[in-house]
SEBAMI-404004 format. One line per field, with one value per residue (C-alpha): x, y, z. Coordinates in nm, 3 decimals, always signed. Layout:
# SEBAMI-404004
u	(X, ...)
v	(Y, ...)
w	(Z, ...)
# end
This chain:
# SEBAMI-404004
u	(-1.601, -1.577, -1.538, -1.902, -2.026, -1.805, -1.936, -2.296, -2.214, -2.051, -2.349, -2.592, -2.399, -2.402, -2.773, -2.852, -2.716, -2.546, -2.198, -1.976, -1.638, -1.326, -1.334, -1.689, -1.604, -1.294, -1.505, -1.781, -1.593, -1.359, -1.093, -0.775, -0.773, -0.592, -0.859, -1.136, -0.970, -0.943, -1.314, -1.400, -1.180, -1.357, -1.704, -1.600, -1.480, -1.821, -1.994, -2.154, -1.993, -1.756, -1.452, -1.401, -1.173, -1.242, -1.473, -1.719, -2.046, -2.323, -2.284, -2.623, -2.475, -2.238, -2.511, -2.727, -2.473, -2.477, -2.848, -2.780, -2.995, -3.021, -3.075, -2.967, -3.252, -3.535, -3.708, -4.069, -4.214, -4.046, -4.115, -4.485, -4.540, -4.358, -4.583, -4.867, -5.144, -4.966, -4.885, -5.246, -5.368, -5.099, -5.184, -5.558, -5.487, -5.264, -5.527, -5.775, -5.553, -5.605, -5.858, -6.081, -5.914, -5.569, -5.229, -5.014, -4.690, -4.671, -4.318, -4.273, -4.281, -4.465, -4.650, -4.741, -4.867, -5.139, -5.292, -5.425, -5.754, -5.851, -5.802, -6.102, -6.343, -6.104, -6.026, -5.659, -5.356, -5.086, -4.718, -4.550, -4.233, -4.383, -4.515, -4.696, -4.887, -4.950, -5.105, -5.318, -5.450, -5.515, -5.866, -5.961, -6.066, -6.101, -5.730, -5.481, -5.144, -4.806, -4.474, -4.114, -3.874, -3.574, -3.461, -3.679, -3.534, -3.711, -3.675, -3.865, -4.047, -3.978, -3.854, -3.540, -3.301, -2.969, -2.816, -3.013, -3.322, -3.432, -3.642, -3.890, -4.214, -4.298, -4.539, -4.594, -4.794, -4.972, -4.859, -4.581, -4.634, -4.310, -4.155, -3.809, -3.571, -3.520, -3.582, -3.369, -3.257, -3.024, -3.323, -3.497, -3.277, -3.276, -3.062, -2.947, -2.821, -3.016, -3.337, -3.213, -3.176, -3.529, -3.689, -3.503, -3.651, -3.996, -3.947, -3.855, -4.185, -4.427, -4.576, -4.613, -4.405, -4.587, -4.381, -4.542, -4.338, -4.429, -4.284, -4.005, -3.838, -3.749, -3.554, -3.244, -3.100, -2.851, -2.828, -2.798, -2.978, -3.267, -3.353, -3.355, -3.661, -3.717, -3.827, -4.104, -4.451, -4.644, -4.544, -4.800, -4.705, -4.858, -4.918, -4.598, -4.379, -4.160, -4.209, -3.860, -3.918, -4.262, -4.123, -3.852, -4.113, -4.355, -4.077, -3.985, -4.343, -4.408, -4.768, -4.781, -5.071, -5.110, -5.297, -5.460)
v	(+4.407, +4.066, +4.012, +3.905, +4.216, +4.438, +4.274, +4.332, +4.695, +4.740, +4.587, +4.797, +5.113, +5.008, +4.941, +5.300, +5.460, +5.194, +5.332, +5.363, +5.534, +5.407, +5.726, +5.658, +5.298, +5.400, +5.645, +5.398, +5.069, +4.984, +4.850, +4.955, +5.060, +4.737, +4.528, +4.713, +4.655, +4.284, +4.280, +4.449, +4.205, +3.914, +4.053, +4.122, +3.763, +3.648, +3.865, +4.096, +4.421, +4.572, +4.772, +5.103, +5.403, +5.550, +5.279, +5.014, +4.987, +4.731, +4.464, +4.565, +4.905, +4.730, +4.501, +4.801, +4.916, +4.580, +4.501, +4.186, +4.280, +3.994, +3.961, +3.702, +3.488, +3.274, +3.400, +3.508, +3.229, +2.971, +3.135, +3.190, +2.815, +2.769, +2.739, +2.884, +2.807, +2.983, +3.284, +3.322, +3.314, +3.560, +3.800, +3.786, +3.878, +4.164, +4.302, +4.308, +4.567, +4.814, +5.089, +5.243, +5.525, +5.511, +5.519, +5.209, +5.068, +4.708, +4.582, +4.327, +3.963, +3.637, +3.679, +4.046, +3.969, +3.752, +4.060, +4.193, +4.005, +4.118, +4.491, +4.541, +4.812, +4.976, +5.283, +5.267, +5.461, +5.197, +5.259, +4.942, +4.841, +4.514, +4.484, +4.166, +4.365, +4.650, +4.405, +4.246, +4.582, +4.746, +4.588, +4.737, +5.083, +5.227, +5.176, +5.450, +5.291, +5.463, +5.317, +5.438, +5.484, +5.261, +4.943, +4.633, +4.315, +4.053, +3.744, +3.917, +4.156, +4.449, +4.805, +4.897, +5.190, +5.088, +5.431, +5.660, +5.820, +6.032, +5.754, +5.739, +5.939, +6.195, +5.965, +5.882, +5.579, +5.480, +5.119, +4.931, +4.564, +4.382, +4.037, +3.898, +3.623, +3.534, +3.668, +3.623, +3.799, +4.007, +4.150, +4.123, +4.001, +3.989, +3.790, +4.094, +4.434, +4.607, +4.482, +4.618, +4.965, +4.952, +4.833, +5.092, +5.369, +5.223, +5.193, +5.560, +5.651, +5.457, +5.506, +5.134, +4.844, +4.513, +4.204, +3.916, +3.595, +3.229, +3.029, +2.881, +3.225, +3.186, +2.863, +3.044, +3.387, +3.493, +3.767, +4.143, +4.308, +4.538, +4.652, +4.547, +4.384, +4.702, +4.875, +4.619, +4.689, +4.379, +4.031, +3.815, +3.449, +3.099, +2.866, +2.665, +2.941, +2.804, +2.901, +3.055, +3.282, +3.382, +3.462, +3.686, +3.889, +3.927, +4.017, +4.304, +4.432, +4.333, +4.245, +3.884, +3.777, +3.406, +3.345, +3.007)
w	(+6.616, +6.453, +6.077, +6.036, +6.219, +6.002, +5.687, +5.798, +5.872, +5.532, +5.348, +5.550, +5.458, +5.095, +5.111, +5.200, +4.884, +4.674, +4.747, +5.055, +5.077, +5.256, +5.464, +5.586, +5.672, +5.863, +6.063, +6.147, +6.196, +6.479, +6.244, +6.067, +5.699, +5.613, +5.786, +5.608, +5.271, +5.350, +5.439, +5.109, +4.916, +5.081, +5.008, +4.647, +4.610, +4.735, +4.473, +4.733, +4.617, +4.364, +4.475, +4.298, +4.343, +4.687, +4.814, +4.697, +4.506, +4.501, +4.235, +4.091, +4.004, +3.766, +3.634, +3.548, +3.290, +3.113, +3.134, +3.334, +3.631, +3.878, +4.249, +4.501, +4.630, +4.494, +4.173, +4.221, +4.006, +4.229, +4.565, +4.488, +4.513, +4.844, +5.151, +4.946, +5.195, +5.477, +5.258, +5.152, +5.513, +5.623, +5.341, +5.415, +5.778, +5.660, +5.423, +5.713, +5.882, +5.596, +5.662, +5.402, +5.212, +5.370, +5.203, +5.231, +5.091, +4.972, +4.913, +4.638, +4.746, +4.708, +5.038, +5.003, +4.653, +4.805, +4.971, +4.640, +4.614, +4.964, +4.902, +4.673, +4.781, +5.031, +4.811, +4.899, +4.778, +4.721, +4.662, +4.540, +4.357, +4.235, +3.880, +3.984, +4.248, +3.999, +3.751, +4.021, +4.143, +3.806, +3.771, +4.112, +3.991, +4.342, +4.417, +4.327, +4.233, +4.266, +4.155, +4.198, +3.907, +3.854, +3.684, +3.641, +3.792, +3.582, +3.801, +4.082, +3.848, +4.079, +4.027, +4.220, +4.209, +4.361, +4.319, +4.549, +4.694, +4.402, +4.250, +4.540, +4.509, +4.780, +4.958, +5.325, +5.435, +5.752, +5.703, +5.522, +5.443, +5.366, +5.362, +5.438, +5.342, +5.709, +6.058, +6.368, +6.684, +6.467, +6.281, +5.944, +5.661, +5.282, +5.040, +4.846, +4.963, +4.686, +4.843, +5.174, +5.022, +4.881, +5.203, +5.410, +5.192, +5.247, +5.625, +5.641, +5.475, +5.694, +6.042, +6.108, +5.971, +5.931, +5.848, +5.658, +5.690, +5.700, +5.990, +5.778, +5.768, +6.136, +6.073, +5.948, +6.017, +5.753, +5.493, +5.473, +5.764, +5.669, +6.020, +6.382, +6.530, +6.729, +6.404, +6.344, +6.486, +6.377, +6.259, +6.080, +6.044, +6.064, +6.359, +6.299, +6.439, +6.714, +7.078, +7.099, +6.799, +6.921, +7.266, +7.122, +6.933, +7.222, +7.468, +7.235, +7.239, +6.876, +6.801, +6.681, +6.463, +6.389, +6.061, +6.003)
# end
């Protein structure tokens, strides 16, 4: 296993609970204890984790004690303006997949946010971690809104709980609508491991996973891996997606919806 693969495995393990022990890493990685410690030191130097006695924690765990809650990636107010036309078309196509009266999960993001105006009259139950989405749905009296507990990350205006599962309501959805920082053959990626943990919890609570990404998200493939492409059921994107990226999705049996 190469260093990059080990780092991805370490961040994925961290993303599940916010903490990973040396013992667990030694059991899951094909590497010596000394190599694993060097990997952790390198990730700590990059600001991706914080080493503690017995293992490592997410950086956001430390930030939560100081009130300085921040996430890697583009702040919501900046990302909402990027490729806005494509995002609006993608979100409208996503909302059309919602059936009257069903329970869905909408993960926080600038593309998923654009679904809100198109959900009126569908009498949905919506679990979301986005305060922007909550505010947009409040005027729609037929929609029942559920939110998890946790800390508010102001730049994205989302609620996240880096430390564990107990913050998530007992809710199962027919569909999960989520975004990504990038998408590649390796899978769906986010800029911050805390976002990985949140999205993993959502994936485990949904029958179908629907990914909303504009075509630019296929131009790069780096970050903490949320899931493999084999866990995605539907991808909604715009017509500028490259032939290679589209072929990878269709070859894996993923339904590809082009929104214009």
